[in-house]
N, C-alpha and C positions, 0 to 999 in steps of 0.2 A: 319906569314901569313899577306900580305898587304890587308888594308880595302879599297875596292874600292867604287866609289860613288854609284854604284848599291846596294851594301850591306849597305851603310849608310842610303840610302832613305828607303830601306825595314826596317831597324831598326826604322827608325823615325815613319813609317807608323804603325808598331806593337805597339811602345809605345803610338802612339796619340790614337789608338783603345782602347787600355788599359784604358787610362785616361778618355774616353768617357764613357765606361762602368763603371768605377769606380763612376763616377759622377751620372750617371743614377741610379746606385744601391742605391745611398744615398738619392734619392728622394723619397716621399710618393708613395706608391703603387697605382696603378690604383684600381678602384672599383670592376672591375671584379677579380682582385687578392684577394682582402680583402674578397670577397664572399666565398673564399675557406676555410678561416680560421674560428673559433668561433665567433659567432655573439655577440659582448658585447659592451654595452655603446650605446648612442643615434645614433652614426654615423651607426650603423650596422642596423637601422630599428627597429620598435616596436617588441617586443616579445608577445604581448598581444592584442587580438581582444575585443573590447567592444561590448558585445551583449545585446541588450535591446528587452525583451520579455514581461515584465509584465508592461503594460499600457493599459489605455483605449482610444480607437480611438476617442470617443466623447468628451473627456476633458483630456488633457495632458500637459506636458511641455518638451517634447522630442526635439524641437529646441533648447532651452536653453541647455539641457543635451549634445546634440552632439556637440554643437557649444563650450561649455566648454572643452571638450577634445581637439577639433581641435586648440583652441587658444593654448594651450599648446604643441601640436605637431601636425602640419598640415598634417602629413603622419599617423596620427593614424588612424588604420582600425576601422570601426564601422558599425556592422549590426544591423539593426532593423527588427525584426522577427514578422511576423503577419499571422493569418491563411489565411486571404484573404485580399485583397486591402483595406486599411484602408479609411474610410468615416466618416467625411469630411477628404480630402486629407491632408497627412502630408507636412508641409512645412520645410523640413529637409535642412539643408545647403548644398549647391553644393561642392562637395569635391570628389577627385578621390577614397578616401578610404572609402566612406559612401555608403552602399548598403542597399536596401529594400528587404528581403527575404520573399516571399509568401510561406507557408508551405502547403497550400491546394493544391493537385494535380488538374491539368486542362487539357483539351484536347489539348489545343495549346501551351502547355509547355513541355519540357523534364522532365524525372522523376526526374533528380539529381536537378532540381530547387526547388523541394519540400523538399529537403533535407539540413537541416541546415549545416551541416559540409561541404558542397560545398562552403559555403561562408568564411570558416575560414581556413588560412593556417598558423596561428602562432602556437607557443608551448602552450600558455595559452590562456584562455577565461576569461573575466571579465563578470558577470551577475550583469548588472546595473540596479537598479528600476527607474522606472519614478519617478522625484521629488528630484533626485540625482543630483549633477554637481561636476566636478573637479574643484579644486581652487588652488592647488599646484603641481609643476612639480614633476615627479618621483614617485607619488603615486602607480601607477600599477606596476612599476618596482620594488619597495620595497616589493609589496606584492608577487611578482614572486619570489624575492630572499628569503623571508620568507618561501615560499611553497618548493623551493629546498633545504632549510636548513633541512627539513624533520619534522616529529612529526604528520603531518595530510596530509590528501588527498586533503584538501581544506581549505583556508584561507579567512577570511572576515574582512572588516572594516565597522563599524557602519555608518549610515547616520545621520547627525544631524538634524533629523526632530522630529516631534511630537511624532514618535513611532520608537526610535532607537533600534537595534538589541539586544537581550540578548540571553544567553545561555540556552539551554534546554537539557535534557537526554530525549532519545527515544529509546523505545524498540518495535521493529517490529517482530511480530510473525506470519511467513508465514503459519504455521501449524494451528494455532487458528485464522487466519483472522484479526489480531488486531493490532493496534498501540497504545502505551501508551506513553504520555508525562509526563515529570517532571522535577524538578529543578536539576541542576547539583551540585556536590560537588565543594568547591572552590578549584581553580587551576586546575580543570578537563577539559580536552578538551570536546568540545560540540558535541552532536549527531546531534543537529539541532539548528536553530535559530528562534527566534520569532521577528518580527520587520523589520525594514528597514536596508539593508546592502548591499555592494557591495561584491559579493562571487566570488573569483578566483580559478580555477582548471585548471588542464591540459586539453587541447581539446580532446585528446584520451580518457580520463576518462569521460568527458561530453558525447561525442557521442557513448560510449560504454554502456549508461544506456538504458533501455528498452524504455522509454519515456523522452528524454533529455529536451524538451522544453514543456512539458506538462503543461497547468495552471490549478490552481495556481502554479507559479513556485516554490516557495519556499516549498510549501508543497510536490510537487511531488519529487523535488529534493533530499530533506533530507529523505524522505520515502525510495528512492532507495538507497540513500549512506549509511544510517543506517543499512538497509538490508543486505549490503555488509561490514559492520564493519568500514566504513571510518569515520575518525573523522573530526572534523571542529575547526580550531583555530581562535578565536576572537581576532584580533589585537587592540592595541591602536591606538588611532587617530581617525579622522573621515573625512568622504567626507560631502561635503557642501550640504545644502538644496537648492532647487529651489528657486529662489527670488519670483517667482509666483507660489506657490504650486498647483498642479493638484487637482481636487475634491474639488474645495472650497467651492461649494454651497451644500446646504442640499440634492437638487434633484441628483446632480452628485455623491454625496456619496451614497445615497439610490440605484440609479441605479447600481452604481459599486458593491455594496454589495449584492444585489440580483443576479446579474450575476456571482459575486464570488462565491455565495452558489451554483450555478447551476453547474458551473465549477468543483468545489470541489467534489461534489457528483459524477459527472460522472468520475472525476479522481480516485476516491477512488474506485470505482467499476470497473473501468478499470484495477487497481492494486490488486483488489480481498481483499480490506481492508473493512470488514464489521461492524467494532466497532473501534471507536477512543475514547481513554481517555484522555481528554485535561488535561492540567498542574493543572487547578483549580479543578480538580475532575469531571467535567462534562463528561456525556457520549453521545455520539452522535452515532446514529446507521445509517447505509447505506446499510443494506442488506433488505430482504423482510419483509413484513408486512400483515396486515388483507387484504388490497386491491390489493395485488399482488400475483404472483405465488411464491413458495418456490424457494429456491436457488439451487436446483439440481432436475433432472428428476427421471425417473422411475428406481427403485433399481433392480438390476440383480444379481442373485446369492447371495443375503444377503450383497453384498458389493457396496455400493453407489460410484459414480464417483470420488467424491472428495478424497476418500482414494487412488485411484490410483495416483493421483497428489501430494500425500506426506501431504494432509491436512486432518484435522478432521471435524467435524460438524461446518458450520457456526454459530457464536455465535447468529445471529438472529434467527435461526432455532432453537437452544437449548432454547431460550428465549421464542419462540412460543409453543415449547413443554412443557415446565415448566407451561406456563398460562393455556395451555389447561388441562394438567393433575391436576392442582390445581382447576380448574373449574369443571372438570368431578367427581373428588373425592368429592367436595362439593355437587354437585347434588345427587350423589349415598348415600353419608350420609344422607342427608335431606330426601332421600326417603326410608331409611332404607334398602337399598341393601348391602348385604354382600359383600366385595370386597377384594382383597389382591394384592400387587405387583407381577407380574409373570415376569419370564425369565430374559431378559437382564436389565430390569429396577429394578427388585429385585436385580440383580448383582451389578448394580450401586449404589442402596442405600448401600448395605452391603459395597461395596468398597470405595465409594466417599460420602454417604449421597447425591448423585445427579446422575444425568443421567450420562451414560459413554459417555466421550467426543466424541466418533465417532458414537454415536448411533442415528437414524434417526426416531424412533417412541418409544411409551410408550405401555407397555403391562399390562393390569389389568385382574385378574380373578374375575369372579363373580358367584354366585349360581343362577342356571337357574331358580330355583322356586320363586326368588326374582325380576324377571325382570318386571312382572305385576305391582310391587309397584311404578315403575318409569314411569311417564308421558312420559318422552323423549323416553324411550326405548319402549315403547308400541306403540309411533307414528312411530319410526323408523322401526317396524316391517310391518307399512302398506305404508311407503314411507319415503323420506327424509325429516328431521324436522330442521328448523333453529330456534334456541332459541334466547331469547331476547337479549343475548349478542353476537350474530352471529355465534355461534359454529353450527356446521351441524352435526346432529345425523342421522346415516342410518345404514342399513344392509349392509354387506360386500358382495361384488359380489363374493369374493372367496370362501365363505361358510357360515356356520350358526353361524356367531358372529356379532358383531356390532362394528363400527367404528365412532368416533367422530373427525371431521376435524376443525382445526383452524379457517376456514372460508369457504365460497363459492369459493374464489380464490385461496386460499393457503390450500394445502391439507396435511399439515403436521397434524399428528393424533395420537389418544389414540385409540387402539384395545382393546375391552372387551370381554372376552372369557367366555361364559356360561359353567360352570361345573355342574355336578350333582354326588350325591353319589351312588354307586352300590357295596353292599357287603364291605362297608368301605373303598372303593376305589373312587377317584375322577377321572370322565371320561367326555368326551365331544364327540359331534357328528361329529365336523370337525378337521381333524388333517392335519398338513403342514409338509411338509419335513424338519423339523427343529430338531436339536439334543435334544433340551430341551423340545419338544414337546412330553411329556409322561405322562401316569397316575401317581398318587401318592396317599399315604394313606390319609384319611381325617384328622387323628388326627393331621396333621400339621397346619390345620385351627381352632383346638380347643385347645386352644382359638387363635385367632389372636392377634398380639402384634403391639404396635406402633413403626414405624421407620422413622426417618428423611429422607426426599426425596425431593429434587428439590425446596427446600425453605419453606416446610411445612412438616406437620407429616401425613404419610399414613399408612394403616394397612397391615401387613406383616405375613407370617406363622411363627409359633413359630419354634424355632431351624431351623433358616433360612439358616445356614451354611450347615446342612444335606440336607435340602431341595434343594439348589442350587448344592450341590454335587451329589445329585440323578439325578438332570437333566443335569449337564454339566460334572461332574467328579470331583475326588478329587483334592484338591488345586485351584479349580477354581476362588477363591477371591483373593489369593495372585499371581497369574500367568495370567495377563489380555493377551488377544489374540483377533484379529479381528474375526467377526461373522462366516467367512468362510475362515479359514487359507488354505484351498486347493487352493482357488483361489488367496489369498493375506494374507501374515502373518504379525503381527505386527513386529516381529523381522527383516523380509526381507524388509520392506518398508522404513527403515531409513538408 
């Protein structure tokens, strides 16, 4: 076949087009193409958003902190989160990736503006405390790589400040309303940190917490992550400290500590933590006291509201009940009033030497004929009596028995049930619809025997096992149950 000029031109054009395509294919891909592949390396953009939440508006080093990250990477996203517009105004560096997030809802702003996740589009978030600064490239990327390697849900690097981070064990018991800190074993991952650190975690993990940015940030973060069983890995190295540290004056430190205590108390109450055991052994209470109402409302059907929440009696309430019981027993013994542990209180003493962990009051039986021996009980028959320690003695409105309340504000109480003998059987004039509210032979009280209860020794019926089985049924000591299993059973609550 003879090759014509037309055929030759067509072949040349095809060859030229193929050559052009081959040359273009060898060139670097445009940015729009690269965006479709995995994001790796600096050219792909930051994987981490720096989020600054823990700072004081009145004295901070935020401009230096933000500028230190921007010097290493001008594209670094930085979010400074505050409840309301800081005053004095923050002098933040002007950069496209630097944003101020105001978390307090406002009439003139959309709902999304108050949600911190609105400002974060990266896979990871680094929570950076005031007083830290970045001083070497790649610190955040190395933390992200360590997190991806597995072993922990959070990674942290200390800040080279006066208070660098250290590892702590943290046990959070939602059922008991408690958080207890302690030292960690060598080589063990942390449950929490104490001190200054940059903490990195996945954005989805942070914003799935109930209160992701509640202050104090470290306290709230680690309480929520420890409750979920998330571990923290404390890495080697350090972030630098600010050249001019915030809170350098005594007045600024005093103001920050005062406001920090207020925030911490509000946070722990919001998270339903009523007792904190710190690493040094100190206990700190955040529940009810003499000047406040108790932690729960009126009890319906012998089943307090907290049982429906999967919780037991708040520890501050147990403490108040123990204190009230000890005081009442001391007054009765000093006055020569014969008394004994009754009902669930006797059951708790037999089972634990203490209150039942979900009980909400204390019951004592007394001899009716001894009431006149006690000044407080005589006064309660005529009206309410507040004794020298602030306990309130009164006649119960539900019937012919006495009640001693923890205080005029806090109505946690001890009930005193007056019994009298009739034909060898102890009886009384007011009966409530309780399974254990029955008559019993007087020989259980002759003699009374000492029994440890709630941190002191109280009087109890002799042969208290038979006494309890008479009231509650066989095996009651060995088989715990909620007070009204028809409404809520112990087995069904967990």
